[in-house]
DRENROFI-414836 format. One line per field, with one value per residue (C-alpha): residue in one letter; chain; z, x, y. Coordinates in nm, 2 decimals. Layout:
BEGIN
r <- A / ...
c <- A / ...
Z <- Z / ...
X <- X / ...
Y <- Y / ...
//
This chain:
BEGIN
r <- M / T / A / N / D / K / K / H / S / K / P / G / K / P / A / A / R / G / I / R / Q / T / M / S / D / L / H / I / W / A / G / L / L / V / G / W / I / L / Y / A / M / F / L / T / G / T / V / S / Y / F / K / E / E / I / S / Q / W / M / R / P / E / V / A / H / Q / A / A / V / P / D / A / A / E / V / V / P / R / I / A / E / E / L / Q / Q / M / V / P / G / S / S / Q / W / S / L / G / M / A / D / A / R / N / N / V / V / S / A / F / W / R / I / A / K / P / A / K / G / E / R / G / F / G / S / A / V / F / D / P / Q / T / G / Q / K / V / S / S / R / E / T / V / G / G / E / F / F / Y / R / F / H / F / Q / F / H / Y / M / P / V / L / W / A / R / W / L / A / S / F / C / A / M / F / M / L / V / A / I / V / S / G / V / I / T / H / K / K / I / F / V / D / F / F / T / F / R / W / G / K / G / Q / R / S / W / L / D / A / H / N / A / L / S / V / F / G / L / P / F / H / A / M / I / T / Y / T / G / L / V / T / L / M / A / M / T / M / P / W / A / S / S / A / A / F / K / T / Q / A / E / R / Q / A / M / Q / S / E / I / S / A / F / V / P / A / G / K / P / S / G / Q / A / V / P / L / A / P / L / G / D / M / V / R / Q / A / Q / Q / R / W / G / A / D / R / I / G / R / V / T / V / N / N / A / G / D / A / S / A / R / V / I / V / T / Y / G / D / F / E / R / V / S / I / S / P / K / Y / M / L / F / E / G / S / T / G / K / L / L / E / V / K / D / Q / V / G / A / A / A / E / T / R / G / V / L / Y / A / L / H / L / G / R / F / G / D / T / T / V / R / W / L / Y / F / L / T / S / L / A / G / T / A / M / V / G / T / G / L / V / M / W / T / V / K / R / R / T / K / L / P / H / P / D / K / P / Y / F / G / F / W / L / V / E / R / L / N / I / A / A / I / A / G / L / S / I / G / M / A / A / M / L / W / A / N / R / L / L / P / L / G / M / E / K / R / S / D / W / E / I / H / W / F / F / I / L / W / G / A / S / L / V / W / A / M / L / R / P / A / K / R / A / W / V / E / L / L / W / A / G / C / A / A / L / A / L / L / P / V / V / N / V / L / T / T / D / R / P / L / W / R / S / A / I / D / G / D / W / V / F / T / G / L / E / L / T / L / L / A / L / A / A / L / H / G / W / L / A / I / R / T / W / R / H / Q / P / K / R / K / P / Q / R / Q / A / A / P / R / P / A / A / N / S / P / A / P / A / A / R / D / V / D / S / G / A / T / A / A / S / A / A / M / A / P / D / L / Q / E / A / R / P
c <- A / A / A / A / A / A / A / A / A / A / A / A / A / A / A / A / A / A / A / A / A / A / A / A / A / A / A / A / A / A / A / A / A / A / A / A / A / A / A / A / A / A / A / A / A / A / A / A / A / A / A / A / A / A / A / A / A / A / A / A / A / A / A / A / A / A / A / A / A / A / A / A / A / A / A / A / A / A / A / A / A / A / A / A / A / A / A / A / A / A / A / A / A / A / A / A / A / A / A / A / A / A / A / A / A / A / A / A / A / A / A / A / A / A / A / A / A / A / A / A / A / A / A / A / A / A / A / A / A / A / A / A / A / A / A / A / A / A / A / A / A / A / A / A / A / A / A / A / A / A / A / A / A / A / A / A / A / A / A / A / A / A / A / A / A / A / A / A / A / A / A / A / A / A / A / A / A / A / A / A / A / A / A / A / A / A / A / A / A / A / A / A / A / A / A / A / A / A / A / A / A / A / A / A / A / A / A / A / A / A / A / A / A / A / A / A / A / A / A / A / A / A / A / A / A / A / A / A / A / A / A / A / A / A / A / A / A / A / A / A / A / A / A / A / A / A / A / A / A / A / A / A / A / A / A / A / A / A / A / A / A / A / A / A / A / A / A / A / A / A / A / A / A / A / A / A / A / A / A / A / A / A / A / A / A / A / A / A / A / A / A / A / A / A / A / A / A / A / A / A / A / A / A / A / A / A / A / A / A / A / A / A / A / A / A / A / A / A / A / A / A / A / A / A / A / A / A / A / A / A / A / A / A / A / A / A / A / A / A / A / A / A / A / A / A / A / A / A / A / A / A / A / A / A / A / A / A / A / A / A / A / A / A / A / A / A / A / A / A / A / A / A / A / A / A / A / A / A / A / A / A / A / A / A / A / A / A / A / A / A / A / A / A / A / A / A / A / A / A / A / A / A / A / A / A / A / A / A / A / A / A / A / A / A / A / A / A / A / A / A / A / A / A / A / A / A / A / A / A / A / A / A / A / A / A / A / A / A / A / A / A / A / A / A / A / A / A / A / A / A / A / A / A / A / A / A / A / A / A / A / A / A / A / A / A / A / A / A / A / A / A / A / A / A / A / A / A / A / A / A / A / A / A / A / A / A / A / A / A / A / A / A / A / A / A / A / A / A / A / A / A / A / A / A / A / A / A / A / A / A / A / A / A / A / A / A / A / A / A / A / A / A / A / A / A / A / A / A / A / A / A / A / A / A / A / A / A / A / A / A / A / A / A / A / A / A / A / A / A / A / A / A / A / A / A / A / A / A / A / A / A / A / A / A / A / A / A / A
Z <- 0.02 / -0.10 / 0.14 / -0.09 / -0.06 / 0.32 / 0.33 / 0.17 / 0.32 / 0.54 / 0.96 / 1.13 / 0.77 / 0.84 / 0.64 / 0.37 / 0.44 / 0.31 / 0.13 / 0.37 / 0.63 / 0.38 / 0.33 / 0.70 / 0.75 / 0.49 / 0.61 / 0.95 / 0.80 / 0.56 / 0.77 / 1.10 / 0.90 / 0.79 / 0.99 / 1.19 / 0.89 / 0.76 / 1.04 / 1.05 / 0.67 / 0.73 / 1.02 / 0.85 / 0.54 / 0.72 / 0.84 / 0.49 / 0.34 / 0.60 / 0.53 / 0.43 / 0.73 / 0.95 / 0.74 / 0.83 / 1.22 / 1.22 / 1.08 / 1.32 / 1.23 / 0.87 / 0.87 / 0.79 / 0.45 / 0.40 / 0.00 / -0.24 / -0.42 / -0.77 / -0.89 / -1.20 / -0.93 / -0.70 / -0.94 / -1.06 / -0.71 / -0.60 / -0.94 / -0.89 / -0.56 / -0.70 / -0.96 / -0.67 / -0.48 / -0.68 / -0.99 / -1.21 / -1.12 / -1.43 / -1.29 / -1.04 / -0.94 / -0.76 / -0.61 / -0.55 / -0.26 / -0.26 / -0.01 / 0.20 / 0.17 / 0.25 / 0.14 / -0.17 / -0.20 / -0.40 / -0.51 / -0.73 / -0.88 / -0.75 / -1.01 / -0.85 / -0.56 / -0.31 / -0.21 / 0.00 / -0.09 / -0.23 / -0.59 / -0.48 / -0.22 / -0.13 / 0.06 / 0.12 / 0.00 / 0.14 / -0.14 / -0.03 / 0.00 / -0.22 / 0.06 / 0.15 / 0.50 / 0.80 / 0.99 / 1.20 / 1.01 / 0.96 / 0.74 / 0.80 / 0.74 / 0.44 / 0.68 / 0.73 / 0.36 / 0.27 / 0.58 / 0.44 / 0.14 / 0.17 / 0.59 / 0.69 / 0.78 / 0.46 / 0.06 / -0.11 / -0.35 / -0.08 / 0.12 / -0.16 / -0.24 / 0.14 / 0.10 / -0.22 / -0.04 / 0.27 / 0.02 / -0.20 / 0.16 / 0.23 / -0.11 / -0.02 / 0.29 / 0.21 / -0.06 / 0.18 / 0.42 / 0.18 / 0.08 / 0.49 / 0.59 / 0.57 / 0.65 / 0.51 / 0.42 / 0.75 / 0.93 / 0.81 / 0.93 / 1.27 / 1.59 / 1.95 / 2.20 / 2.56 / 2.47 / 2.56 / 2.31 / 2.07 / 2.07 / 1.99 / 1.71 / 1.53 / 1.57 / 1.40 / 1.12 / 1.05 / 1.01 / 0.82 / 0.54 / 0.55 / 0.41 / 0.22 / -0.09 / 0.05 / 0.18 / -0.16 / -0.35 / -0.20 / -0.14 / -0.51 / -0.62 / -0.40 / -0.60 / -0.90 / -0.82 / -0.77 / -1.07 / -1.28 / -0.99 / -0.93 / -1.30 / -1.50 / -1.83 / -2.02 / -2.07 / -2.07 / -2.37 / -2.56 / -2.54 / -2.65 / -2.78 / -2.55 / -2.77 / -2.71 / -2.33 / -2.35 / -2.54 / -2.24 / -2.01 / -2.09 / -2.08 / -1.74 / -1.61 / -1.64 / -1.59 / -1.88 / -1.86 / -1.83 / -2.13 / -2.20 / -2.16 / -2.50 / -2.34 / -2.46 / -2.19 / -2.22 / -1.97 / -1.88 / -2.05 / -1.77 / -1.62 / -1.51 / -1.87 / -1.94 / -1.60 / -1.72 / -2.06 / -1.85 / -1.62 / -1.88 / -2.05 / -1.71 / -1.45 / -1.23 / -0.96 / -1.12 / -1.15 / -0.99 / -1.03 / -1.25 / -1.39 / -1.50 / -1.72 / -1.74 / -1.67 / -1.79 / -2.10 / -2.45 / -2.42 / -2.12 / -2.11 / -1.87 / -1.76 / -1.61 / -1.49 / -1.40 / -1.05 / -0.89 / -0.83 / -0.92 / -1.11 / -1.04 / -1.28 / -1.22 / -1.58 / -1.70 / -1.83 / -1.88 / -2.10 / -2.24 / -2.32 / -2.45 / -2.16 / -2.40 / -2.57 / -2.39 / -2.71 / -2.62 / -2.76 / -2.68 / -2.49 / -2.33 / -2.25 / -2.31 / -2.28 / -2.41 / -2.26 / -2.06 / -1.90 / -1.81 / -1.63 / -1.45 / -1.40 / -1.25 / -0.97 / -0.88 / -0.83 / -0.60 / -0.40 / -0.34 / -0.30 / -0.36 / -0.57 / -0.33 / -0.11 / 0.25 / 0.27 / 0.06 / 0.21 / 0.55 / 0.40 / 0.32 / 0.62 / 0.85 / 0.59 / 0.62 / 1.00 / 1.00 / 0.78 / 1.03 / 1.30 / 1.11 / 1.12 / 1.45 / 1.58 / 1.33 / 1.54 / 1.86 / 1.78 / 1.68 / 2.06 / 2.17 / 1.99 / 2.10 / 2.45 / 2.51 / 2.39 / 2.61 / 2.88 / 3.11 / 2.96 / 3.21 / 3.11 / 2.72 / 2.47 / 2.36 / 2.02 / 2.18 / 2.41 / 2.13 / 1.91 / 2.17 / 2.30 / 1.91 / 1.93 / 2.20 / 2.06 / 1.72 / 1.79 / 2.12 / 2.07 / 1.71 / 1.85 / 2.11 / 1.83 / 1.59 / 1.89 / 2.02 / 1.65 / 1.71 / 2.07 / 1.91 / 1.66 / 1.94 / 2.20 / 2.01 / 2.01 / 1.69 / 1.54 / 1.63 / 1.36 / 1.15 / 1.36 / 1.09 / 1.14 / 1.51 / 1.49 / 1.27 / 1.54 / 1.87 / 1.64 / 1.66 / 2.00 / 2.17 / 1.96 / 2.01 / 2.39 / 2.40 / 2.22 / 2.52 / 2.81 / 2.65 / 2.70 / 3.06 / 3.18 / 3.19 / 2.89 / 3.05 / 3.23 / 2.92 / 2.72 / 3.00 / 3.06 / 2.71 / 2.60 / 2.88 / 2.77 / 2.39 / 2.51 / 2.77 / 2.46 / 2.22 / 2.46 / 2.58 / 2.24 / 2.26 / 2.59 / 2.44 / 2.15 / 2.40 / 2.62 / 2.26 / 2.01 / 1.98 / 1.81 / 2.05 / 1.97 / 2.06 / 1.88 / 1.60 / 1.61 / 1.66 / 1.33 / 1.13 / 1.06 / 1.04 / 0.96 / 1.32 / 1.50 / 1.30 / 1.37 / 1.75 / 1.79 / 1.61 / 1.85 / 2.17 / 1.98 / 1.90 / 2.26 / 2.39 / 2.18 / 2.34 / 2.69 / 2.63 / 2.53 / 2.83 / 3.06 / 2.90 / 2.90 / 3.24 / 3.36 / 3.18 / 3.33 / 3.12 / 3.19 / 3.24 / 3.21 / 3.53 / 3.54 / 3.60 / 3.92 / 3.87 / 3.78 / 3.95 / 3.88 / 3.63 / 3.69 / 3.55 / 3.23 / 3.15 / 2.90 / 2.98 / 2.96 / 2.68 / 2.78 / 2.78 / 2.72 / 2.97 / 2.82 / 3.02 / 2.87 / 2.70 / 2.80 / 2.90 / 2.61 / 2.36 / 2.46 / 2.54 / 2.15 / 1.98 / 2.03 / 1.89 / 1.57 / 1.54 / 1.34 / 0.97 / 0.89 / 0.52
X <- 0.00 / 0.12 / 0.14 / -0.13 / -0.33 / -0.31 / -0.36 / -0.74 / -0.81 / -1.09 / -1.02 / -1.09 / -1.09 / -0.94 / -0.61 / -0.67 / -0.60 / -0.27 / -0.24 / -0.06 / -0.34 / -0.58 / -0.36 / -0.30 / -0.69 / -0.76 / -0.47 / -0.61 / -1.00 / -0.88 / -0.69 / -0.91 / -1.26 / -1.15 / -0.79 / -0.91 / -1.02 / -0.64 / -0.49 / -0.64 / -0.53 / -0.22 / -0.18 / -0.29 / -0.17 / 0.19 / 0.21 / 0.03 / 0.40 / 0.46 / 0.12 / 0.22 / 0.52 / 0.16 / -0.01 / 0.26 / 0.28 / -0.10 / -0.06 / 0.20 / 0.10 / 0.26 / 0.61 / 0.88 / 1.01 / 1.38 / 1.37 / 1.11 / 0.96 / 0.94 / 0.60 / 0.62 / 0.60 / 0.38 / 0.13 / -0.01 / -0.03 / -0.29 / -0.44 / -0.55 / -0.69 / -0.87 / -1.06 / -1.21 / -1.27 / -1.44 / -1.59 / -1.75 / -1.61 / -1.56 / -1.26 / -0.97 / -0.65 / -0.31 / -0.14 / 0.22 / 0.44 / 0.76 / 1.03 / 0.78 / 0.49 / 0.48 / 0.09 / -0.01 / -0.33 / -0.63 / -0.95 / -1.22 / -1.57 / -1.87 / -2.03 / -2.36 / -2.39 / -2.68 / -2.90 / -2.70 / -2.37 / -2.09 / -2.01 / -1.63 / -1.46 / -1.07 / -0.82 / -0.46 / -0.24 / 0.07 / 0.32 / 0.52 / 0.22 / -0.09 / -0.29 / -0.53 / -0.36 / -0.50 / -0.42 / -0.62 / -0.87 / -0.73 / -0.76 / -0.44 / -0.23 / -0.49 / -0.69 / -0.52 / -0.45 / -0.81 / -0.91 / -0.65 / -0.89 / -1.21 / -1.27 / -1.54 / -1.89 / -1.98 / -2.06 / -1.69 / -1.80 / -1.88 / -1.57 / -1.35 / -1.53 / -1.47 / -1.10 / -1.09 / -1.23 / -1.03 / -0.73 / -0.80 / -0.84 / -0.53 / -0.35 / -0.49 / -0.35 / -0.04 / 0.00 / -0.17 / 0.09 / 0.36 / 0.25 / 0.21 / 0.52 / 0.79 / 1.10 / 1.05 / 1.41 / 1.55 / 1.31 / 1.45 / 1.78 / 1.72 / 1.64 / 1.70 / 1.74 / 1.60 / 1.40 / 1.08 / 0.81 / 1.07 / 1.21 / 0.90 / 0.78 / 1.16 / 1.08 / 0.74 / 0.90 / 1.17 / 0.95 / 0.73 / 0.93 / 1.19 / 0.89 / 0.71 / 0.81 / 0.70 / 0.35 / 0.28 / 0.36 / 0.19 / -0.12 / -0.17 / -0.09 / -0.35 / -0.60 / -0.48 / -0.54 / -0.89 / -0.92 / -1.14 / -1.41 / -1.40 / -1.34 / -1.48 / -1.57 / -1.24 / -1.27 / -1.67 / -1.60 / -1.32 / -1.39 / -1.77 / -1.81 / -1.76 / -1.45 / -1.28 / -1.37 / -1.20 / -0.90 / -0.88 / -0.89 / -0.60 / -0.38 / -0.43 / -0.46 / -0.39 / -0.73 / -0.88 / -1.27 / -1.36 / -1.59 / -1.88 / -1.76 / -1.81 / -1.99 / -1.68 / -1.50 / -1.14 / -0.86 / -0.59 / -0.26 / 0.01 / 0.04 / 0.39 / 0.50 / 0.34 / 0.47 / 0.83 / 0.79 / 0.71 / 1.00 / 1.21 / 1.11 / 1.13 / 1.36 / 1.24 / 1.15 / 0.93 / 0.58 / 0.34 / 0.00 / -0.13 / -0.52 / -0.72 / -1.05 / -1.29 / -1.08 / -1.15 / -1.33 / -1.26 / -1.26 / -1.01 / -0.75 / -0.45 / -0.29 / 0.06 / 0.14 / 0.45 / 0.50 / 0.56 / 0.91 / 1.17 / 0.96 / 0.84 / 0.52 / 0.21 / 0.12 / 0.03 / 0.25 / 0.17 / 0.14 / -0.17 / -0.17 / -0.47 / -0.57 / -0.66 / -0.33 / -0.06 / -0.02 / 0.13 / -0.16 / -0.04 / 0.26 / 0.17 / 0.49 / 0.46 / 0.18 / 0.12 / 0.25 / -0.06 / -0.11 / 0.25 / 0.24 / -0.07 / 0.11 / 0.42 / 0.24 / 0.03 / 0.34 / 0.51 / 0.18 / 0.23 / 0.57 / 0.60 / 0.85 / 1.14 / 1.36 / 1.31 / 1.57 / 1.33 / 1.01 / 1.17 / 1.20 / 0.88 / 0.75 / 0.91 / 0.87 / 0.48 / 0.51 / 0.67 / 0.36 / 0.11 / 0.27 / 0.24 / -0.10 / -0.18 / 0.06 / -0.17 / -0.48 / -0.37 / -0.20 / -0.54 / -0.66 / -0.32 / -0.38 / -0.74 / -0.72 / -0.50 / -0.78 / -1.07 / -1.23 / -1.20 / -0.96 / -1.08 / -1.45 / -1.41 / -1.71 / -1.85 / -1.71 / -1.33 / -1.45 / -1.58 / -1.26 / -1.00 / -1.21 / -1.18 / -0.82 / -0.72 / -0.93 / -0.85 / -0.42 / -0.42 / -0.73 / -0.64 / -0.30 / -0.51 / -0.73 / -0.49 / -0.30 / -0.67 / -0.70 / -0.32 / -0.43 / -0.77 / -0.54 / -0.36 / -0.68 / -0.99 / -1.07 / -0.90 / -1.24 / -1.47 / -1.75 / -1.64 / -1.33 / -1.17 / -1.43 / -1.43 / -1.09 / -1.23 / -1.49 / -1.26 / -1.05 / -1.35 / -1.50 / -1.15 / -1.12 / -1.47 / -1.37 / -1.14 / -1.35 / -1.59 / -1.28 / -1.17 / -1.51 / -1.54 / -1.20 / -1.06 / -0.83 / -0.47 / -0.55 / -0.70 / -0.38 / -0.18 / -0.41 / -0.46 / -0.11 / -0.01 / -0.26 / -0.09 / 0.21 / 0.11 / -0.10 / 0.20 / 0.47 / 0.27 / 0.20 / 0.53 / 0.45 / 0.12 / 0.29 / 0.49 / 0.21 / 0.01 / 0.23 / 0.55 / 0.74 / 0.87 / 1.11 / 1.44 / 1.33 / 1.27 / 1.59 / 1.80 / 1.63 / 1.68 / 1.31 / 1.35 / 0.97 / 0.84 / 1.16 / 1.15 / 0.80 / 0.83 / 1.11 / 0.92 / 0.59 / 0.84 / 0.98 / 0.61 / 0.57 / 0.86 / 0.73 / 0.39 / 0.55 / 0.78 / 0.49 / 0.30 / 0.57 / 0.60 / 0.26 / 0.24 / 0.55 / 0.46 / 0.31 / 0.17 / 0.35 / 0.13 / 0.23 / 0.26 / -0.02 / 0.09 / 0.00 / -0.31 / -0.21 / -0.33 / -0.70 / -0.72 / -0.89 / -1.24 / -1.14 / -0.80 / -0.84 / -0.85 / -0.59 / -0.56 / -0.70 / -0.43 / -0.46 / -0.34 / -0.21 / -0.34 / -0.14 / -0.18 / -0.30 / -0.02 / -0.11 / -0.11 / 0.21 / 0.39 / 0.29 / 0.29 / 0.33 / 0.15 / 0.23 / 0.28 / 0.04 / 0.11 / 0.19 / 0.14
Y <- -0.01 / 0.35 / 0.66 / 0.81 / 0.48 / 0.51 / 0.87 / 0.81 / 0.48 / 0.45 / 0.47 / 0.14 / -0.08 / -0.40 / -0.50 / -0.73 / -1.11 / -1.24 / -1.56 / -1.72 / -1.66 / -1.77 / -2.09 / -2.15 / -2.12 / -2.37 / -2.62 / -2.65 / -2.72 / -2.93 / -3.15 / -3.10 / -3.22 / -3.55 / -3.58 / -3.86 / -4.08 / -3.93 / -4.09 / -4.45 / -4.46 / -4.37 / -4.57 / -4.92 / -4.83 / -4.81 / -5.16 / -5.26 / -5.31 / -5.58 / -5.74 / -6.05 / -6.08 / -6.01 / -6.29 / -6.55 / -6.43 / -6.51 / -6.85 / -6.97 / -7.37 / -7.30 / -7.39 / -7.07 / -7.16 / -7.07 / -7.12 / -7.00 / -7.33 / -7.40 / -7.26 / -7.51 / -7.80 / -7.62 / -7.50 / -7.88 / -7.99 / -7.73 / -7.73 / -8.11 / -8.03 / -7.76 / -7.91 / -8.19 / -7.89 / -7.66 / -7.85 / -7.61 / -7.33 / -7.10 / -6.95 / -7.00 / -6.82 / -6.87 / -6.62 / -6.75 / -6.85 / -6.63 / -6.52 / -6.33 / -6.54 / -6.91 / -7.01 / -7.01 / -6.81 / -6.95 / -6.76 / -6.91 / -6.82 / -7.03 / -7.21 / -7.16 / -6.94 / -7.00 / -6.71 / -6.47 / -6.63 / -6.46 / -6.54 / -6.69 / -6.84 / -6.83 / -7.07 / -7.08 / -7.37 / -7.56 / -7.53 / -7.82 / -8.06 / -7.88 / -7.95 / -7.70 / -7.52 / -7.67 / -7.35 / -7.12 / -6.91 / -6.56 / -6.24 / -6.18 / -5.88 / -5.81 / -5.67 / -5.34 / -5.31 / -5.33 / -5.09 / -4.86 / -4.77 / -4.96 / -4.95 / -5.21 / -5.28 / -5.06 / -5.09 / -5.10 / -4.86 / -4.60 / -4.66 / -4.62 / -4.28 / -4.19 / -4.27 / -4.09 / -3.78 / -3.78 / -3.80 / -3.51 / -3.33 / -3.46 / -3.31 / -2.98 / -2.99 / -3.05 / -2.80 / -2.53 / -2.65 / -2.55 / -2.22 / -2.16 / -2.23 / -1.97 / -2.13 / -2.47 / -2.53 / -2.38 / -2.58 / -2.91 / -2.84 / -2.66 / -2.90 / -2.72 / -3.05 / -3.01 / -2.68 / -2.83 / -2.75 / -2.58 / -2.89 / -3.08 / -2.82 / -2.84 / -3.23 / -3.18 / -2.94 / -3.16 / -3.49 / -3.33 / -3.14 / -3.46 / -3.69 / -3.45 / -3.56 / -3.90 / -3.77 / -3.58 / -3.86 / -4.13 / -3.88 / -3.82 / -4.18 / -4.30 / -4.11 / -4.21 / -4.59 / -4.47 / -4.27 / -4.48 / -4.45 / -4.09 / -3.95 / -4.19 / -3.94 / -3.94 / -4.33 / -4.35 / -4.07 / -4.25 / -4.55 / -4.65 / -4.98 / -5.32 / -5.41 / -5.09 / -5.11 / -5.46 / -5.31 / -5.06 / -5.31 / -5.49 / -5.21 / -5.18 / -5.51 / -5.87 / -5.97 / -6.19 / -6.25 / -6.64 / -6.65 / -6.92 / -7.25 / -7.50 / -7.76 / -8.01 / -8.17 / -8.16 / -8.21 / -7.94 / -7.94 / -8.00 / -7.67 / -7.74 / -7.68 / -7.34 / -7.23 / -7.31 / -7.14 / -6.80 / -6.90 / -6.95 / -6.60 / -6.45 / -6.62 / -6.90 / -6.70 / -6.44 / -6.58 / -6.40 / -6.58 / -6.84 / -6.80 / -7.11 / -7.02 / -7.28 / -7.54 / -7.92 / -7.75 / -7.70 / -7.30 / -7.34 / -7.04 / -7.03 / -6.67 / -6.68 / -6.36 / -6.17 / -6.11 / -5.74 / -5.83 / -5.56 / -5.35 / -5.04 / -5.07 / -5.29 / -5.29 / -5.59 / -5.86 / -6.23 / -6.54 / -6.62 / -7.04 / -7.26 / -7.46 / -7.77 / -7.81 / -7.59 / -7.36 / -7.02 / -6.75 / -6.44 / -6.25 / -5.92 / -5.74 / -5.41 / -5.13 / -4.76 / -4.48 / -4.40 / -4.72 / -4.73 / -4.40 / -4.54 / -4.88 / -4.64 / -4.43 / -4.73 / -4.96 / -4.63 / -4.65 / -5.00 / -5.03 / -5.39 / -5.35 / -5.26 / -5.55 / -5.53 / -5.19 / -5.00 / -5.16 / -5.01 / -4.66 / -4.67 / -4.77 / -4.54 / -4.24 / -4.34 / -4.38 / -4.00 / -3.91 / -4.07 / -3.86 / -3.58 / -3.58 / -3.68 / -3.44 / -3.18 / -3.31 / -3.25 / -2.92 / -2.79 / -2.85 / -2.69 / -2.38 / -2.32 / -2.43 / -2.07 / -1.89 / -2.06 / -1.85 / -2.16 / -2.40 / -2.68 / -2.63 / -2.61 / -2.55 / -2.88 / -2.86 / -2.85 / -3.12 / -3.33 / -3.29 / -3.35 / -3.68 / -3.82 / -3.73 / -3.94 / -4.24 / -4.18 / -4.18 / -4.38 / -4.61 / -4.69 / -4.88 / -5.10 / -5.19 / -5.32 / -5.51 / -5.65 / -5.82 / -5.95 / -6.09 / -6.22 / -6.43 / -6.60 / -6.65 / -6.71 / -7.09 / -7.26 / -7.41 / -7.12 / -7.04 / -6.72 / -6.70 / -6.41 / -6.22 / -6.21 / -6.09 / -5.83 / -5.74 / -5.71 / -5.46 / -5.24 / -5.35 / -5.23 / -4.92 / -4.82 / -4.88 / -4.63 / -4.40 / -4.43 / -4.44 / -4.06 / -3.95 / -4.05 / -3.96 / -3.61 / -3.56 / -3.61 / -3.89 / -4.05 / -3.98 / -4.15 / -4.45 / -4.55 / -4.48 / -4.72 / -4.95 / -4.97 / -5.02 / -5.32 / -5.45 / -5.45 / -5.58 / -5.87 / -6.00 / -6.22 / -6.33 / -6.45 / -6.59 / -6.76 / -6.94 / -7.04 / -7.13 / -7.35 / -7.07 / -6.83 / -6.53 / -6.70 / -7.00 / -6.81 / -6.63 / -6.94 / -7.08 / -6.81 / -6.71 / -6.34 / -6.30 / -6.39 / -6.25 / -5.91 / -5.86 / -5.95 / -5.70 / -5.44 / -5.50 / -5.43 / -5.14 / -4.98 / -5.06 / -4.85 / -4.58 / -4.57 / -4.59 / -4.33 / -4.10 / -4.19 / -4.08 / -3.75 / -3.67 / -3.80 / -3.56 / -3.26 / -2.97 / -2.70 / -2.33 / -2.08 / -1.66 / -1.48 / -1.23 / -0.86 / -0.70 / -0.51 / -0.12 / 0.20 / 0.24 / 0.53 / 0.86 / 0.88 / 1.06 / 0.90 / 0.55 / 0.24 / 0.06 / -0.24 / -0.60 / -0.81 / -1.20 / -1.46 / -1.79 / -2.04 / -2.34 / -2.67 / -2.98 / -3.21 / -3.47 / -3.20 / -3.03 / -3.36 / -3.49 / -3.18 / -2.86 / -2.56 / -2.42 / -2.04 / -1.84 / -1.77 / -1.41 / -1.29
//
């Protein structure tokens, strides 16, 4: 504003809000409105990078495999078993065992499902014997992966729309946060240890800035994975006929429709020979899935799919065989530029291409993103508590947000641990056992919300953090009492799946315990009130009122400090 503008401006007119102040408001509300769902999506997505290892831990009856079995020998064994189990099925598919997964996951379509029955079935098989695994019924780590983007107890389509909506809000929060943050590069290199809230703020800034490229990538690519649902107009306009839509589908997926059977019974050609052809082309340990359409019919087709190994793309790569003769019909080795771009973005989100080191980097950076969302939620209450007339008696909206924060952050850890406890303690022959593992996840998570509503905020934080610590720390003990695979034996046998998972549980338990101690010991600082000034004369102007900082809650200050207001 020039001097002339100031001269002619109206007195008392408020100054225009700057771009950083506007973006700050957008950042705050975009994060708060869906923050609790985003926190759950981030945390369950984080652990999903090790979903195969979690599934192994949840099936302790299946022995650890030091070597990857030969797919060409495994497929014929299980195919013979499936043809007897599900005769007449139009399609069945086998996900191969590998270095991270010690079972073969089978999926099939039910020929004539009963009323109210799902149209497909699934089971896991021992790759060594070809027999259905006689282990406890469990959904394994797959639950956390599915919950990450389609939740539970609600229609899948609605859930994916909700996940997309929250991811869009997350992208808005990331962009507005970058605009708001004036010292983004300075804060990356700034950390002041032992300075109380200043240290927590420095840690928050450093973690957020360090993981910023990952957070932006994981959010945007998450939206890409569901773009066909959220933005179907382009494909609808470009591909009008059924043939065009099938061609488009073949560019982005290795799924081949079964088609109608001919009705002429013809036995399958040896599946092992078809798998070996694929192994000669790609490598012995590169087979990801084998799918058979219309097994036992003259129209049978066999699709051998390349696995998600060391390839930063999930674009389809497969070999199509004639099932009755074993003749190679088609080799799909490459796709167009648009489909390959989508495949790369999708693969970056899933992270399945990486080795153990890359997966740990994904895990740790995603865990920092989870903390970023959680600390952002807590900071909302920190800021506003200092401005409350009576901090110990907040208004209902503030009270509700604070309780939801406690349940969403501390309670989710308890719920996830409860599912692992249920895996070990529920009766092995229990009907719908895997469903009850999931039920207990939600029962304990819901109980944490009730507890947070009934207890004072600081006590609720401390008690639930200690409960999470105990639930995680005692899981290796429960494993010792319920299985024959204790931690020390797994380490001696070189079973680093069991060993690594239980050591991670202990590390996470220590983190929860440390947070509980910090929360309990913290005493909020209050600014000293100034002594009352002499009463002014009747004609003297009254001095300006001064706000007194009432301090933040202990849990909020321990977990995340206040953010400074952005200034233009």
